[in-house]
Legacy VTK file of the C-alpha trace (Angstrom):
# vtk DataFile Version 3.0
C-alpha trace
ASCII
DATASET POLYDATA
POINTS 420 float
2.874 282.108 209.112
4.290 284.012 206.230
4.992 287.784 206.672
3.570 289.712 203.757
4.210 293.314 202.577
2.983 295.005 199.436
4.272 297.629 197.165
2.028 298.853 194.260
3.275 298.583 190.574
1.132 299.406 187.591
0.568 297.187 184.715
0.133 300.122 182.293
1.676 303.592 181.730
-0.545 306.039 183.537
-1.546 309.342 181.859
-0.065 312.359 183.667
-2.428 313.566 186.250
-2.396 316.054 189.067
-4.171 313.658 191.252
-3.644 312.050 194.597
-0.391 310.498 195.854
-1.737 307.000 195.176
-2.543 307.774 191.616
1.010 309.179 191.057
2.408 306.254 192.914
0.686 303.859 190.391
2.169 305.279 187.373
5.160 303.430 185.686
5.889 299.878 184.858
6.899 297.118 187.228
10.470 297.641 186.481
10.200 301.517 187.126
8.673 300.684 190.488
11.360 298.076 191.413
13.967 300.724 190.717
12.053 303.116 192.811
11.004 301.109 195.796
12.427 297.585 195.422
16.169 298.866 195.494
15.478 300.528 198.794
14.018 297.345 200.376
16.890 295.219 199.049
19.771 297.688 200.128
22.662 295.975 201.641
21.664 292.564 200.901
23.126 289.666 199.100
20.449 289.249 196.425
19.481 286.600 193.822
17.321 287.140 190.876
14.939 284.588 189.099
13.935 286.274 185.891
14.072 286.340 182.079
13.758 288.821 179.164
10.017 289.340 179.901
10.916 290.866 183.216
13.869 292.402 184.898
16.027 289.860 182.837
15.998 292.547 180.009
18.150 294.784 182.255
20.776 292.117 182.754
20.744 291.516 178.945
21.821 295.014 178.411
24.754 294.284 180.590
25.624 291.339 178.674
26.104 293.572 175.568
27.610 296.388 177.039
28.704 297.825 180.386
27.719 301.353 181.330
26.592 303.139 184.435
22.986 303.135 183.149
22.436 299.361 183.409
21.226 297.354 186.325
24.589 296.203 187.906
25.419 299.975 188.185
21.967 300.623 189.756
22.272 297.706 192.247
25.819 298.752 193.041
24.570 302.454 193.882
22.337 300.736 196.558
24.814 298.578 197.995
23.074 295.409 196.529
25.342 292.591 195.595
23.947 290.176 192.894
24.837 286.821 194.349
23.200 284.583 191.559
21.115 285.207 188.364
18.914 282.310 188.007
16.849 281.446 184.973
13.782 279.136 184.305
13.089 276.971 181.284
14.146 278.709 178.027
16.907 280.739 179.749
17.552 284.439 180.402
16.742 285.458 176.716
13.464 283.414 177.046
14.501 282.102 173.466
16.264 278.870 174.451
14.708 275.678 173.009
14.967 274.012 176.179
16.967 275.200 179.164
20.400 276.740 179.725
21.712 279.932 178.387
23.548 279.109 175.081
22.325 282.148 173.185
23.898 284.557 175.617
27.731 285.133 175.583
29.852 286.165 178.538
29.564 289.733 177.658
31.754 292.551 178.779
32.225 293.077 182.436
34.092 295.277 184.985
36.853 293.210 186.754
38.045 293.700 190.462
41.675 294.020 191.513
41.990 290.241 191.319
40.876 290.106 187.648
37.361 288.453 188.670
34.326 289.385 186.718
31.765 291.379 188.884
29.005 290.203 186.817
27.593 286.870 187.456
26.695 284.442 184.660
22.864 283.087 184.399
22.454 279.714 185.807
19.406 277.569 184.830
17.196 276.127 187.747
14.717 274.421 185.408
13.856 270.950 186.786
15.927 271.602 189.939
14.608 269.723 192.956
13.782 271.528 196.269
16.702 270.002 197.929
19.063 271.221 195.345
17.394 274.721 195.249
17.990 274.926 199.070
21.650 274.660 198.401
21.851 277.049 195.482
19.973 279.894 197.320
21.970 279.295 200.661
23.840 282.603 200.224
20.773 284.702 199.010
19.702 287.137 201.723
16.844 288.069 199.416
15.419 286.478 196.147
13.553 288.611 193.543
11.215 286.708 191.419
10.098 288.267 188.123
8.631 285.714 185.524
5.697 286.123 183.362
2.461 284.213 183.346
0.764 282.356 180.495
-2.617 281.952 182.242
-2.730 278.146 182.425
-1.649 275.532 185.014
0.780 273.573 183.227
3.430 276.263 183.227
7.066 275.512 184.549
7.590 279.023 185.814
5.193 278.866 188.718
6.629 275.495 189.601
10.033 277.275 189.974
8.374 279.831 192.210
6.667 277.208 194.472
9.782 275.208 194.850
11.857 278.098 195.837
9.393 278.997 198.548
9.531 275.501 199.864
13.359 275.676 199.783
13.231 278.965 201.744
10.950 277.359 204.300
13.473 274.487 204.822
16.343 276.935 205.090
14.746 278.858 208.083
17.309 281.536 207.578
15.090 284.430 207.258
15.520 285.023 203.478
13.124 287.394 201.886
11.146 286.772 198.700
10.521 289.905 196.787
7.774 288.744 194.316
6.969 291.094 191.523
3.576 290.323 190.544
2.575 290.087 186.857
-0.808 290.280 185.056
-2.500 286.888 184.214
-3.342 287.101 180.523
-6.325 284.784 181.023
-7.638 286.350 184.241
-10.778 287.894 182.448
-12.024 284.391 181.712
-12.172 283.165 185.367
-11.195 279.834 186.610
-11.908 277.063 184.162
-11.383 273.278 183.590
-10.546 270.408 185.967
-8.801 270.934 189.270
-5.415 269.168 189.711
-5.051 266.357 192.098
-1.810 265.640 194.220
-1.426 262.174 192.614
-0.848 263.701 189.143
1.610 266.515 190.214
4.490 266.931 187.968
6.844 269.763 186.969
4.184 271.299 184.844
2.116 271.765 188.006
2.385 271.198 191.578
-0.607 273.095 192.807
-4.387 271.864 193.407
-5.668 274.545 191.029
-7.847 274.648 187.813
-6.373 274.396 184.549
-7.006 277.977 184.001
-6.758 279.390 187.574
-7.739 282.870 186.785
-5.411 284.467 189.372
-1.904 286.071 189.498
1.433 284.495 190.581
1.090 286.465 193.827
-2.561 285.442 194.651
-1.683 281.792 194.001
1.475 282.028 196.034
-0.481 283.263 199.100
-2.759 280.221 198.844
0.286 277.869 198.309
2.017 279.295 201.437
-1.105 278.922 203.472
-1.881 275.517 202.250
1.678 274.277 202.749
2.095 276.149 206.081
5.223 277.791 204.808
7.162 280.098 207.134
8.852 282.586 204.873
9.157 286.291 204.660
7.517 287.537 201.503
7.163 291.109 199.969
4.679 291.322 196.979
5.146 294.087 194.649
1.469 294.354 193.824
-0.036 295.605 190.637
-1.816 298.803 190.869
-4.836 299.763 188.753
-5.107 295.835 187.679
-8.662 294.751 186.757
-8.605 290.925 186.407
-11.750 291.223 184.273
-10.071 293.271 181.704
-9.034 291.331 178.582
-5.248 291.298 178.226
-5.086 293.110 174.740
-6.980 296.101 176.471
-4.394 296.543 179.000
-2.168 298.455 176.989
0.837 296.263 177.704
3.794 295.401 175.462
3.812 291.504 175.087
7.273 290.268 175.962
7.497 286.658 174.636
8.000 284.279 177.695
9.333 281.439 175.499
10.279 280.867 171.942
6.994 279.087 171.423
4.808 282.063 172.332
6.235 284.746 170.178
3.037 287.118 170.455
-0.153 287.503 172.293
-2.260 285.691 169.699
0.072 282.476 170.442
-0.490 282.965 174.026
-4.158 283.014 173.750
-4.336 279.881 171.520
-2.051 278.240 174.094
-4.867 278.239 176.470
-6.578 275.632 174.190
-3.557 273.815 172.429
-1.669 273.330 175.552
-4.087 270.491 176.246
-2.630 268.850 172.791
0.931 268.943 173.942
0.605 265.665 175.750
-0.824 263.903 172.816
0.112 262.822 169.264
-1.310 266.106 167.862
1.047 268.602 166.329
0.360 271.812 168.139
1.869 274.163 165.520
5.236 274.940 167.119
6.732 274.479 163.816
4.645 277.103 162.162
4.475 280.967 162.020
1.346 280.887 163.909
2.244 278.396 166.927
-0.626 276.757 168.680
-3.134 278.538 166.504
-3.017 275.742 164.085
-2.856 272.093 164.865
-2.434 268.912 162.798
-2.594 265.196 162.660
-2.516 262.559 159.751
-5.943 261.194 160.800
-7.664 264.569 161.030
-10.388 265.277 158.479
-10.127 268.160 155.981
-13.431 269.684 157.040
-14.368 272.630 159.202
-15.719 271.502 162.710
-18.492 272.693 164.685
-17.942 275.643 166.962
-16.729 274.363 170.362
-16.158 276.453 173.449
-16.514 279.587 171.229
-13.583 278.328 169.048
-13.912 277.879 165.277
-11.651 275.147 163.917
-11.229 275.854 160.146
-9.770 273.127 157.871
-6.205 274.124 157.222
-3.409 271.641 155.942
0.035 272.379 156.536
3.576 270.791 156.053
5.254 269.594 159.171
9.017 270.618 158.626
9.850 269.337 162.166
8.083 268.155 165.270
5.823 265.115 165.962
5.123 264.340 162.208
8.141 265.682 160.567
8.164 265.435 156.785
4.317 264.995 156.435
1.553 267.092 154.907
-0.704 267.215 157.762
-4.642 267.834 157.741
-5.063 270.355 160.280
-7.118 273.213 161.679
-6.715 277.066 162.202
-8.249 278.406 165.490
-10.376 281.443 165.346
-12.079 283.042 168.478
-12.899 285.973 170.639
-10.518 286.341 173.344
-13.383 287.614 175.634
-15.716 284.886 175.009
-13.638 281.826 174.613
-13.910 278.736 176.890
-10.531 277.111 176.365
-11.211 274.134 178.553
-14.511 273.298 176.954
-13.047 273.840 173.536
-10.297 271.349 174.069
-12.442 268.824 175.676
-15.192 268.997 172.881
-12.414 268.935 170.269
-11.215 265.601 171.694
-14.828 264.318 172.193
-15.643 265.050 168.567
-12.715 262.938 167.322
-13.431 260.159 169.684
-17.029 259.978 168.072
-16.263 260.743 164.525
-12.464 260.277 164.195
-11.165 257.751 161.571
-10.299 254.316 162.908
-10.983 255.125 166.606
-7.505 256.928 166.579
-8.340 259.232 169.298
-10.108 256.696 171.638
-7.128 254.498 171.305
-4.777 257.093 172.289
-6.675 257.812 175.529
-6.927 254.083 176.380
-3.281 253.463 175.867
-1.593 256.961 176.714
-1.688 258.730 179.941
0.118 261.979 178.968
-3.156 263.934 179.427
-3.287 262.968 183.231
0.008 264.804 183.884
-1.010 267.853 181.611
-4.351 268.325 183.266
-3.103 267.196 186.755
-6.086 264.618 187.021
-7.293 261.410 185.556
-10.835 262.633 185.441
-10.805 264.449 182.111
-9.426 261.401 180.078
-11.875 259.061 181.815
-14.756 261.379 181.177
-13.779 261.463 177.447
-13.556 257.613 177.347
-17.157 257.492 178.681
-18.131 259.940 176.002
-19.577 262.477 178.676
-20.432 265.955 177.668
-18.264 268.675 178.975
-21.058 269.775 181.221
-21.388 266.233 182.642
-17.639 266.094 183.040
-17.424 269.524 184.995
-20.365 268.382 187.165
-18.079 266.022 188.585
-15.478 268.744 189.211
-17.883 271.116 190.856
-16.873 270.358 194.331
-13.099 270.868 193.769
-13.809 273.951 191.775
-16.073 275.464 194.592
-13.474 274.675 197.203
-10.751 276.503 195.205
-12.968 279.579 194.452
-14.105 279.836 198.090
-10.476 279.560 199.271
-9.218 282.258 196.895
-11.665 284.917 198.434
-9.034 285.078 201.201
-6.038 285.375 198.888
-7.042 287.512 196.058
-5.370 290.921 195.757
-7.286 292.421 192.982
-11.170 293.179 192.429
-12.777 294.210 189.317
LINES 1 421
420 0 1 2 3 4 5 6 7 8 9 10 11 12 13 14 15 16 17 18 19 20 21 22 23 24 25 26 27 28 29 30 31 32 33 34 35 36 37 38 39 40 41 42 43 44 45 46 47 48 49 50 51 52 53 54 55 56 57 58 59 60 61 62 63 64 65 66 67 68 69 70 71 72 73 74 75 76 77 78 79 80 81 82 83 84 85 86 87 88 89 90 91 92 93 94 95 96 97 98 99 100 101 102 103 104 105 106 107 108 109 110 111 112 113 114 115 116 117 118 119 120 121 122 123 124 125 126 127 128 129 130 131 132 133 134 135 136 137 138 139 140 141 142 143 144 145 146 147 148 149 150 151 152 153 154 155 156 157 158 159 160 161 162 163 164 165 166 167 168 169 170 171 172 173 174 175 176 177 178 179 180 181 182 183 184 185 186 187 188 189 190 191 192 193 194 195 196 197 198 199 200 201 202 203 204 205 206 207 208 209 210 211 212 213 214 215 216 217 218 219 220 221 222 223 224 225 226 227 228 229 230 231 232 233 234 235 236 237 238 239 240 241 242 243 244 245 246 247 248 249 250 251 252 253 254 255 256 257 258 259 260 261 262 263 264 265 266 267 268 269 270 271 272 273 274 275 276 277 278 279 280 281 282 283 284 285 286 287 288 289 290 291 292 293 294 295 296 297 298 299 300 301 302 303 304 305 306 307 308 309 310 311 312 313 314 315 316 317 318 319 320 321 322 323 324 325 326 327 328 329 330 331 332 333 334 335 336 337 338 339 340 341 342 343 344 345 346 347 348 349 350 351 352 353 354 355 356 357 358 359 360 361 362 363 364 365 366 367 368 369 370 371 372 373 374 375 376 377 378 379 380 381 382 383 384 385 386 387 388 389 390 391 392 393 394 395 396 397 398 399 400 401 402 403 404 405 406 407 408 409 410 411 412 413 414 415 416 417 418 419
């Protein structure tokens, strides 16, 4: 059984108050709380970090540029914390790599010991790393700090890193501690939506039986994952204080730090909730544009506005594909417009596919879903693709998902950490 402890960190900068100790404790960013409380908990431990520039990784980037006593290595040294490894997910420490690795970060300056060895560790990618290999990589970590952002959808490799690390810790049986810094889910206000993944369709873009938009944070889903897998690990959760899952992300007063080069701003992340469905198809999802995931294109799209679907308006918007799936072509396309508080991403994507199955030129969409299986891995289930081929409505499709969705939402009552 997992050992769980909590420390509060606030998702917003609190106003100065002369209130209770609990109110004062809730002030400050997650990084501030980590430096105040996390360093005490990690004192004397050989510690490994899994992060990028959207979290504590920013602090390590400062040290890559210059070495001063104000930066993270100095703060860690003051607390007798030895950085054993600095691990990064897809897109590297800067969160700007096209794939994985850390090509865009130099070795940086570093203080050397008497043997001429650099005291600062170099970032190492663990993207696509198996549980077995992770067990080897974290063998000398007494504590592991996990601090990566959330996009709000299931097919997101950062949570796969978290889950595989927890499984590797369980296998090791060495008493390692996972210090999990919880982060806001930018789509939590929409609640769980879409099909629930099935084990047969697990892949690196998702290895959990959760809905496409789960509606919960990393820590909440980790608690369920630990229980479902019967993992015996020691975990400390740095919990978000003052976090209301029903608040739209733009109203939380947060700076949006890009989690990847493809999501440079909050609008892109919100469009991603819809356009991520298109990643596994032949549709260009707009990475090549200055409005990524918010404009999509394909040679067989019609240059007409579409009916409103799932709260999303699809405005006709042709654009030139300078790279990507249809490089060198002027594509018929759509620009997405919606209210972040009222959108139904899974419904919008499903009804978009269905409209093109019914009205698309030369049955191009139906042919794709008959011949290609990419959507199965993206959604984690065969049910969505099969429902589309049967031309079922979204409500008919989700009626078949009701049992799995009810099972998930009932289970999460035990693992949720935040209430509206």
